[in-house]
MIVO-981850 format. One line per 4 residues: their letters; for each residue x, y, z of N, C-alpha, C, O. Coordinates in steps of 0.02 Angstrom, whole numbers, plus 50000, padded with zeros to 5 digits. Layout:
<sites>
A	X/Y/Z/X/Y/Z/X/Y/Z/X/Y/Z | ...
</sites>
This chain:
<sites>
SGFK	55072/51074/52594/55136/51055/52624/55151/51095/52687/55192/51073/52727 | 55119/51153/52695/55133/51195/52753/55188/51245/52740/55201/51288/52783 | 55223/51242/52684/55277/51288/52668/55249/51341/52620/55245/51330/52560 | 55231/51399/52648/55200/51452/52608/55246/51512/52604/55281/51528/52652
GPLG	55247/51546/52545/55285/51607/52537/55360/51596/52535/55383/51539/52542 | 55399/51651/52525/55472/51646/52518/55506/51614/52578/55550/51572/52570 | 55485/51633/52640/55516/51604/52699/55500/51529/52705/55542/51489/52725 | 55439/51512/52685/55420/51442/52686/55461/51401/52637/55481/51345/52652
RLRL	55474/51431/52578/55514/51395/52528/55586/51386/52553/55617/51334/52541 | 55612/51438/52587/55680/51433/52614/55683/51377/52666/55730/51337/52667 | 55632/51374/52710/55629/51321/52760/55624/51252/52727/55654/51204/52750 | 55586/51249/52672/55579/51186/52635/55647/51163/52610/55663/51104/52616
LEEH	55687/51209/52583/55753/51191/52558/55799/51170/52615/55839/51124/52607 | 55793/51203/52672/55835/51185/52729/55819/51115/52755/55864/51077/52772 | 55754/51100/52758/55734/51036/52786/55734/50980/52735/55736/50921/52753 | 55734/50999/52671/55733/50948/52618/55787/50967/52566/55771/50991/52512
PESL	55850/50956/52583/55904/50975/52537/55900/50942/52470/55931/50965/52422 | 55862/50887/52464/55856/50855/52399/55821/50900/52349/55823/50888/52288 | 55787/50954/52375/55755/51001/52330/55805/51038/52287/55787/51068/52236 | 55869/51036/52307/55921/51071/52270/55954/51026/52218/56003/51045/52186
LDFP	55928/50966/52209/55959/50919/52163/55954/50944/52091/55905/50975/52072 | 56006/50930/52052/55999/50942/51980/55964/50881/51949/55947/50833/51984 | 55953/50883/51883/55910/50832/51853/55940/50761/51858/55903/50715/51876 | 56004/50751/51843/56031/50683/51851/56024/50657/51923/56010/50599/51933
QLLR	56035/50701/51972/56026/50681/52042/55953/50665/52057/55939/50618/52095 | 55908/50704/52027/55836/50691/52037/55817/50622/52010/55780/50585/52042 | 55843/50605/51951/55830/50538/51924/55853/50484/51972/55818/50435/51983 | 55913/50493/51999/55939/50443/52045/55896/50438/52109/55885/50384/52135
LIDR	55872/50496/52132/55830/50496/52192/55764/50459/52179/55743/50418/52220 | 55732/50474/52123/55669/50441/52107/55680/50366/52099/55641/50326/52123 | 55734/50348/52065/55749/50277/52054/55760/50241/52121/55740/50183/52129 | 55791/50276/52167/55809/50245/52231/55749/50241/52279/55743/50193/52317
RTNR	55705/50290/52276/55653/50296/52327/55583/50273/52304/55536/50272/52344 | 55577/50254/52242/55511/50230/52219/55519/50159/52192/55574/50135/52180 | 55462/50127/52182/55464/50060/52153/55435/50058/52083/55414/50006/52059 | 55434/50117/52051/55409/50120/51982/55458/50083/51936/55518/50098/51937
PRLR	55433/50035/51896/55479/49998/51853/55503/50038/51792/55553/50020/51761 | 55466/50092/51776/55486/50130/51717/55482/50205/51731/55432/50230/51758 | 55534/50240/51711/55537/50312/51715/55562/50338/51648/55616/50321/51626 | 55521/50379/51616/55539/50405/51550/55537/50481/51552/55494/50511/51584
FTTS	55583/50513/51516/55583/50586/51512/55605/50606/51443/55630/50565/51404 | 55596/50670/51428/55620/50695/51364/55659/50758/51377/55641/50797/51421 | 55713/50769/51340/55752/50830/51347/55736/50876/51289/55725/50854/51233 | 55736/50940/51303/55717/50988/51251/55776/51019/51215/55767/51052/51164
HPFD	55837/51009/51240/55895/51041/51210/55958/51000/51224/55967/50977/51280 | 56000/50990/51174/56062/50951/51184/56107/50979/51239/56147/50943/51267 | 56100/51044/51254/56140/51073/51307/56130/51036/51373/56176/51029/51413 | 56068/51012/51384/56052/50977/51447/56074/50904/51446/56071/50871/51498
ATER	56095/50880/51389/56115/50809/51383/56189/50803/51401/56232/50806/51357 | 56203/50793/51464/56271/50792/51490/56294/50721/51505/56254/50674/51506 | 56359/50714/51516/56385/50648/51534/56354/50624/51600/56341/50564/51607 | 56343/50669/51647/56312/50650/51710/56241/50624/51699/56219/50578/51733
LFEA	56205/50654/51653/56138/50629/51637/56142/50559/51607/56104/50515/51627 | 56188/50549/51561/56196/50483/51529/56216/50431/51581/56193/50374/51578 | 56259/50450/51628/56279/50403/51680/56220/50384/51725/56214/50327/51746 | 56177/50433/51739/56117/50419/51778/56070/50371/51740/56041/50326/51770
MRDC	56064/50382/51675/56023/50337/51635/56051/50266/51636/56013/50217/51638 | 56116/50261/51634/56149/50195/51637/56139/50161/51704/56126/50101/51707 | 56144/50200/51758/56145/50171/51825/56075/50158/51854/56068/50114/51896 | 56025/50196/51832/55958/50191/51862/55917/50139/51825/55901/50147/51766
ESVC	55901/50086/51859/55865/50030/51828/55797/50050/51800/55775/50023/51749 | 55765/50099/51832/55697/50117/51810/55697/50164/51750/55646/50170/51715 | 55753/50198/51736/55754/50247/51681/55758/50210/51614/55803/50170/51602 | 55709/50225/51571/55705/50190/51507/55760/50212/51459/55786/50268/51463
ESLH	55778/50166/51415/55833/50178/51368/55807/50212/51304/55812/50184/51250 | 55780/50272/51312/55758/50310/51254/55766/50384/51269/55759/50405/51326 | 55782/50422/51217/55793/50494/51227/55775/50531/51163/55794/50512/51108 | 55737/50585/51172/55722/50630/51117/55770/50689/51121/55769/50727/51169
LPVQ	55814/50695/51071/55867/50744/51073/55866/50786/51008/55898/50767/50959 | 55828/50841/51008/55819/50880/50947/55885/50908/50921/55924/50938/50958 | 55897/50899/50856/55957/50926/50825/55940/50984/50779/55980/51032/50774 | 55883/50982/50746/55856/51034/50702/55890/51038/50634/55857/51049/50583
SGST	55956/51030/50631/55992/51030/50567/56058/50995/50576/56086/50993/50630 | 56083/50966/50521/56149/50935/50522/56204/50981/50499/56262/50961/50495 | 56186/51043/50485/56234/51093/50461/56253/51140/50517/56210/51173/50546 | 56317/51145/50532/56340/51192/50584/56322/51263/50565/56305/51304/50608
RMLR	56326/51279/50501/56307/51347/50479/56235/51363/50496/56220/51417/50520 | 56190/51315/50484/56120/51324/50500/56108/51326/50576/56068/51365/50601 | 56144/51283/50612/56137/51283/50685/56156/51350/50714/56125/51374/50762 | 56208/51381/50686/56227/51448/50709/56173/51499/50692/56158/51543/50731
AMRR	56145/51493/50632/56091/51539/50612/56030/51531/50657/55995/51579/50672 | 56018/51470/50680/55962/51456/50725/55979/51473/50798/55935/51471/50841 | 56042/51489/50811/56066/51504/50879/56055/51445/50926/56032/51453/50982 | 56072/51387/50901/56061/51326/50942/56115/51318/50996/56103/51283/51045
GYTR	56173/51348/50986/56224/51345/51039/56269/51284/51037/56305/51271/51085 | 56268/51247/50982/56313/51189/50974/56327/51180/50900/56292/51207/50857 | 56378/51140/50885/56395/51124/50816/56374/51053/50800/56355/51015/50845 | 56377/51036/50737/56364/50967/50716/56411/50919/50752/56390/50867/50778
EAYL	56475/50938/50755/56525/50894/50785/56511/50884/50859/56518/50828/50885 | 56493/50937/50894/56479/50932/50966/56418/50887/50978/56418/50848/51026 | 56368/50894/50937/56308/50852/50944/56326/50778/50934/56305/50735/50972 | 56364/50764/50882/56383/50695/50868/56427/50666/50923/56424/50606/50937
EKIA	56468/50707/50954/56508/50684/51010/56464/50663/51068/56478/50613/51102 | 56410/50700/51080/56362/50681/51133/56329/50614/51117/56321/50572/51161 | 56311/50605/51054/56279/50542/51033/56326/50484/51044/56306/50431/51069 | 56389/50493/51025/56439/50440/51033/56449/50422/51107/56453/50364/51125
LLRR	56452/50473/51149/56460/50462/51221/56399/50426/51250/56406/50379/51288 | 56339/50448/51230/56278/50416/51254/56276/50343/51235/56258/50300/51276 | 56293/50327/51173/56290/50258/51151/56344/50215/51184/56336/50155/51192 | 56398/50246/51203/56450/50209/51238/56427/50192/51309/56440/50137/51334
LVPE	56392/50239/51341/56370/50228/51410/56304/50189/51414/56294/50151/51461 | 56260/50199/51365/56195/50165/51365/56187/50131/51297/56152/50158/51253 | 56217/50073/51287/56218/50041/51221/56149/50027/51191/56142/50027/51130 | 56099/50015/51233/56032/49998/51209/55989/50060/51194/55930/50053/51180
ITLS	56018/50120/51198/55979/50181/51190/55946/50185/51121/55975/50165/51071 | 55884/50209/51120/55851/50226/51057/55841/50301/51056/55825/50332/51107 | 55849/50330/50997/55849/50403/50991/55797/50427/50942/55782/50394/50892 | 55768/50484/50958/55725/50519/50911/55746/50592/50909/55783/50615/50953
TDII	55723/50629/50859/55746/50698/50852/55695/50740/50814/55647/50713/50786 | 55707/50805/50812/55668/50852/50772/55714/50883/50719/55773/50896/50732 | 55686/50894/50660/55723/50925/50605/55679/50980/50575/55619/50970/50565 | 55709/51037/50560/55675/51090/50523/55707/51094/50454/55768/51100/50448
VGFP	55666/51090/50401/55691/51100/50333/55667/51168/50308/55613/51191/50326 | 55708/51199/50266/55689/51262/50236/55698/51322/50280/55667/51374/50268 | 55740/51316/50333/55755/51375/50374/55787/51428/50329/55823/51410/50283 | 55774/51492/50342/55802/51545/50299/55877/51536/50287/55916/51529/50333
GETE	55895/51536/50223/55965/51529/50205/55989/51458/50195/56047/51448/50177 | 55946/51409/50207/55967/51339/50200/55981/51323/50127/55937/51327/50084 | 56043/51304/50112/56063/51285/50044/56056/51210/50035/56041/51173/50082 | 56067/51188/49973/56065/51117/49960/56120/51080/49998/56110/51024/50022
DDFE	56177/51113/50005/56232/51082/50043/56213/51075/50117/56228/51024/50148 | 56182/51127/50145/56159/51123/50215/56111/51064/50223/56116/51026/50271 | 56065/51058/50176/56016/51004/50181/56050/50936/50176/56033/50890/50213 | 56098/50928/50131/56133/50865/50123/56172/50846/50187/56180/50787/50202
QTVS	56195/50897/50223/56228/50882/50287/56178/50855/50337/56196/50813/50379 | 56116/50878/50334/56063/50850/50377/56050/50777/50357/56042/50734/50400 | 56046/50765/50292/56036/50696/50268/56091/50650/50294/56078/50595/50318 | 56153/50673/50290/56209/50631/50311/56208/50620/50387/56228/50567/50410
LLRE	56186/50670/50424/56182/50662/50497/56130/50609/50515/56141/50568/50560 | 56073/50610/50481/56021/50559/50495/56048/50490/50480/56035/50443/50518 | 56086/50482/50426/56114/50417/50410/56166/50396/50462/56172/50337/50478 | 56204/50444/50487/56256/50427/50536/56227/50408/50604/56249/50360/50634
VEYE	56177/50446/50627/56149/50433/50694/56101/50374/50693/56098/50337/50742 | 56063/50366/50639/56013/50313/50633/55961/50318/50690/55955/50273/50732 | 55923/50372/50689/55870/50381/50738/55814/50330/50729/55802/50307/50673 | 55782/50313/50784/55722/50270/50780/55663/50309/50751/55621/50280/50717
NVYV	55661/50374/50765/55606/50414/50740/55630/50486/50730/55673/50510/50767 | 55603/50518/50679/55621/50587/50663/55557/50626/50649/55515/50605/50609 | 55550/50683/50682/55494/50727/50671/55519/50785/50627/55561/50824/50648 | 55492/50788/50566/55516/50837/50517/55465/50893/50510/55405/50881/50503
FKYS	55489/50955/50513/55446/51013/50508/55471/51059/50452/55531/51069/50445 | 55425/51086/50414/55442/51136/50364/55441/51205/50397/55393/51222/50431 | 55494/51243/50386/55499/51308/50418/55443/51354/50395/55426/51357/50336 | 55416/51391/50443/55370/51446/50429/55384/51500/50481/55397/51483/50539
PRPG	55380/51563/50462/55396/51618/50508/55350/51617/50569/55290/51606/50563 | 55380/51628/50627/55341/51632/50689/55352/51701/50719/55408/51718/50737 | 55299/51740/50725/55306/51808/50752/55341/51810/50819/55329/51768/50863 | 55386/51860/50827/55421/51868/50890/55487/51832/50894/55524/51841/50943
TDAA	55503/51791/50844/55567/51755/50845/55618/51793/50803/55600/51832/50759 | 55683/51781/50816/55736/51812/50776/55730/51792/50703/55741/51833/50658 | 55711/51729/50691/55707/51705/50623/55653/51741/50583/55658/51745/50521 | 55602/51767/50617/55547/51800/50581/55571/51863/50545/55540/51885/50497
ARED	55628/51891/50568/55655/51950/50536/55695/51933/50473/55713/51977/50434 | 55708/51869/50463/55745/51847/50404/55699/51837/50345/55639/51824/50353 | 55727/51842/50286/55688/51829/50226/55674/51753/50221/55720/51713/50225 | 55611/51736/50212/55592/51665/50204/55607/51646/50132/55562/51644/50089
DVPT	55671/51632/50118/55696/51629/50049/55699/51559/50019/55721/51551/49962 | 55677/51508/50055/55676/51440/50027/55607/51428/49998/55558/51429/50036 | 55601/51417/49933/55535/51408/49901/55495/51352/49933/55522/51302/49957 | 55429/51360/49933/55384/51311/49963/55395/51242/49934/55395/51192/49970
EVKE	55403/51238/49867/55411/51173/49836/55477/51139/49856/55481/51078/49859 | 55528/51179/49870/55592/51152/49894/55584/51125/49965/55609/51071/49981 | 55550/51163/50007/55536/51139/50075/55499/51073/50074/55515/51026/50111 | 55448/51069/50031/55408/51008/50027/55450/50949/50003/55445/50893/50029
ARNQ	55492/50961/49953/55535/50907/49927/55583/50882/49980/55594/50822/49988 | 55613/50929/50016/55660/50910/50070/55624/50873/50126/55649/50825/50154 | 55564/50896/50142/55523/50864/50193/55509/50791/50174/55517/50746/50215 | 55487/50781/50113/55469/50713/50090/55531/50668/50087/55526/50609/50103
RLLA	55587/50696/50068/55648/50655/50064/55669/50632/50134/55689/50574/50143 | 55665/50677/50183/55684/50657/50251/55635/50607/50280/55655/50561/50316 | 55571/50615/50266/55522/50567/50290/55534/50497/50262/55529/50447/50297 | 55552/50495/50197/55566/50431/50165/55630/50400/50195/55632/50340/50207
LKDE	55680/50441/50207/55742/50417/50237/55730/50393/50309/55757/50341/50329 | 55689/50430/50346/55672/50409/50414/55640/50340/50414/55658/50298/50455 | 55593/50329/50368/55560/50263/50365/55610/50208/50347/55606/50153/50374 | 55655/50223/50301/55706/50174/50281/55750/50154/50341/55762/50095/50352
ISLA	55773/50204/50378/55816/50191/50435/55778/50155/50491/55803/50108/50521 | 55717/50179/50505/55676/50149/50558/55662/50076/50543/55666/50034/50588 | 55645/50060/50481/55631/49991/50463/55693/49947/50474/55687/49892/50500 | 55750/49971/50453/55812/49932/50461/55826/49919/50535/55845/49864/50553
RHRQ	55818/49970/50576/55831/49962/50647/55779/49916/50680/55795/49875/50722 | 55716/49925/50660/55663/49883/50688/55672/49809/50670/55657/49765/50710 | 55696/49796/50609/55706/49727/50589/55760/49692/50631/55760/49631/50637 | 55804/49731/50659/55855/49702/50703/55824/49675/50768/55855/49636/50804
LEDR	55761/49696/50782/55727/49673/50842/55685/49611/50830/55660/49581/50878 | 55676/49591/50768/55637/49531/50753/55669/49470/50786/55730/49462/50785 | 55626/49428/50815/55646/49366/50850/55676/49380/50920/55694/49333/50955 | 55681/49444/50939/55703/49459/51007/55643/49462/51054/55587/49477/51033
TLEV	55654/49447/51117/55602/49453/51168/55614/49516/51209/55667/49525/51238 | 55563/49560/51211/55569/49625/51243/55515/49633/51296/55461/49605/51291 | 55531/49673/51348/55480/49691/51397/55435/49745/51367/55459/49796/51343 | 55370/49734/51370/55322/49781/51341/55271/49799/51394/55240/49755/51424
LIEA	55261/49864/51405/55208/49888/51448/55145/49896/51406/55143/49939/51362 | 55094/49856/51419/55032/49859/51381/54992/49920/51406/54973/49923/51464 | 54980/49967/51360/54950/50030/51380/54875/50035/51365/54838/50065/51403 | 54853/50004/51309/54784/50016/51288/54763/49964/51237/54803/49924/51214
LGKH	54698/49966/51220/54674/49926/51165/54704/49950/51100/54717/50010/51093 | 54715/49905/51053/54740/49925/50987/54684/49953/50944/54627/49958/50966 | 54701/49972/50883/54652/50001/50837/54601/49949/50813/54545/49967/50796 | 54621/49887/50812/54578/49834/50786/54557/49786/50842/54595/49777/50889
PGQL	54498/49756/50836/54475/49709/50888/54525/49654/50902/54555/49626/50856 | 54534/49639/50966/54579/49585/50985/54652/49606/50991/54694/49566/51010 | 54666/49670/50976/54735/49693/50979/54746/49736/51041/54701/49770/51065 | 54808/49733/51067/54830/49776/51121/54891/49815/51098/54931/49790/51058
FGRT	54899/49875/51125/54956/49917/51108/54998/49929/51170/54972/49942/51224 | 55064/49923/51161/55109/49936/51216/55174/49967/51192/55184/49978/51132 | 55219/49980/51240/55284/50009/51222/55341/49971/51257/55334/49948/51314 | 55396/49966/51222/55457/49937/51251/55492/49990/51293/55471/50048/51294
RGNH	55544/49970/51328/55584/50019/51365/55616/50069/51317/55631/50126/51336 | 55628/50048/51255/55656/50092/51205/55604/50134/51170/55620/50168/51120 | 55542/50134/51194/55487/50174/51167/55462/50151/51099/55431/50190/51063 | 55475/50089/51081/55446/50062/51020/55373/50044/51031/55357/50013/51082
GVII	55330/50063/50985/55261/50042/50989/55254/49969/50967/55281/49950/50915 | 55217/49929/51006/55211/49858/50992/55137/49838/50993/55100/49858/51038 | 55117/49798/50943/55049/49771/50940/55051/49696/50953/55091/49660/50923 | 55008/49673/51000/55001/49601/51010/54926/49584/51009/54884/49628/51018
EESS	54911/49522/50997/54841/49499/50997/54828/49460/51061/54845/49401/51067 | 54799/49494/51110/54783/49464/51175/54722/49498/51204/54698/49547/51177 | 54697/49472/51259/54638/49500/51292/54657/49561/51333/54715/49571/51351 | 54606/49602/51348/54618/49666/51382/54642/49658/51454/54662/49708/51484
EFIG	54642/49598/51481/54665/49588/51550/54738/49607/51559/54761/49618/51615 | 54776/49611/51503/54847/49627/51508/54861/49702/51509/54918/49722/51519 | 54809/49744/51500/54820/49816/51502/54846/49836/51571/54818/49817/51622 | 54900/49875/51571/54932/49895/51633/54986/49847/51657/55019/49860/51707
QIVD	54995/49792/51621/55045/49742/51639/55108/49751/51597/55106/49775/51540 | 55164/49731/51625/55226/49725/51587/55235/49652/51571/55238/49610/51616 | 55239/49637/51506/55243/49567/51484/55302/49558/51437/55327/49606/51408 | 55324/49496/51431/55376/49479/51383/55344/49465/51315/55298/49424/51310
VTIT	55368/49499/51264/55341/49491/51197/55398/49474/51149/55449/49508/51148 | 55388/49422/51109/55436/49405/51056/55414/49441/50993/55358/49432/50969 | 55459/49481/50965/55443/49520/50905/55443/49475/50844/55492/49440/50830 | 55388/49476/50808/55380/49432/50749/55384/49470/50683/55401/49441/50632
RATP	55367/49534/50685/55367/49572/50622/55379/49646/50636/55358/49672/50688 | 55414/49679/50590/55430/49749/50599/55408/49790/50539/55412/49768/50482 | 55383/49851/50553/55369/49900/50501/55408/49963/50521/55437/49965/50575 | 55409/50015/50479/55445/50076/50498/55417/50108/50561/55454/50144/50596
HTLF	55353/50097/50576/55321/50133/50631/55303/50089/50691/55296/50114/50746 | 55295/50024/50680/55267/49981/50732/55300/49913/50731/55322/49888/50678 | 55304/49882/50790/55325/49813/50796/55264/49770/50812/55218/49792/50845 | 55264/49708/50787/55212/49661/50802/55243/49601/50837/55299/49581/50821
GALT	55208/49574/50886/55238/49519/50923/55187/49473/50955/55126/49482/50947 | 55212/49424/50990/55170/49374/51024/55192/49370/51097/55251/49371/51112 | 55142/49364/51140/55155/49359/51212/55196/49297/51228/55181/49242/51203 | 55247/49306/51269/55286/49248/51292/55263/49229/51362/55222/49184/51370
VPCA	55289/49265/51413/55265/49254/51481/55262/49321/51517/55304/49364/51503 | 55215/49332/51562/55214/49394/51600/55279/49401/51640/55306/49352/51666 | 55303/49462/51644/55364/49475/51683/55348/49473/51757/55290/49472/51777 | 55400/49472/51797/55390/49471/51870/55353/49533/51893/55313/49531/51939
ISSP	55369/49590/51860/55334/49652/51877/55268/49652/51838/55269/49649/51777 | 55213/49655/51873/55149/49648/51839/55116/49713/51822/55074/49716/51777 | 55135/49767/51857/55104/49832/51841/55152/49887/51859/55190/49881/51907 | 55149/49943/51821/55196/49999/51834/55174/50040/51894/55207/50089/51911
</sites>
């Protein structure tokens, strides 16, 4: 670029003030200056999920309607123990705001079960949060001490069998919720970006703007294309569909 060292970086900022953009502004800039039909990102912490970010997601045509927003626990007591910096109520307020601004949003999250001190009541609060939010996908992890973290100094006091039972219960609940939400998409026609060959001969795999995995039976010529797919069948993990007509945008 020709901008080397601290003075070069200062000159870069002076000549390119867009370098000072925050993330919502960056999304708007990319949406405005490129012709990419899809832009997807993931956030690592609810602190970064602001109203301005949600407004950018609503306003930018290229930004996909999906967001990974890790909650880790539905218990405010556990969230404080994890030093997450937010409460259950504050997290749910963000979800409500996001759904109001981006009605088609699909959500995924991370959950830790068996964090030191997690009681049955804490766990049940996590269960109730999953039912309330109705995530499309949930990644569940059993706590294990990690050297160098504050939690490693705590007693790992939740028995292994309890962690496993809680893990299995959340996985089953996740599948139940995902299936119910996916069935709402049956008979709908969605834009699908065909990414690759499927696992079985004659199948193609793609994703919707909401990050749903979709399987169709078509030839490989559609890889890299955005096509209209009518959803014919839903499972907890995958949608199946049939090609309708290629969209006006043929490639990302």
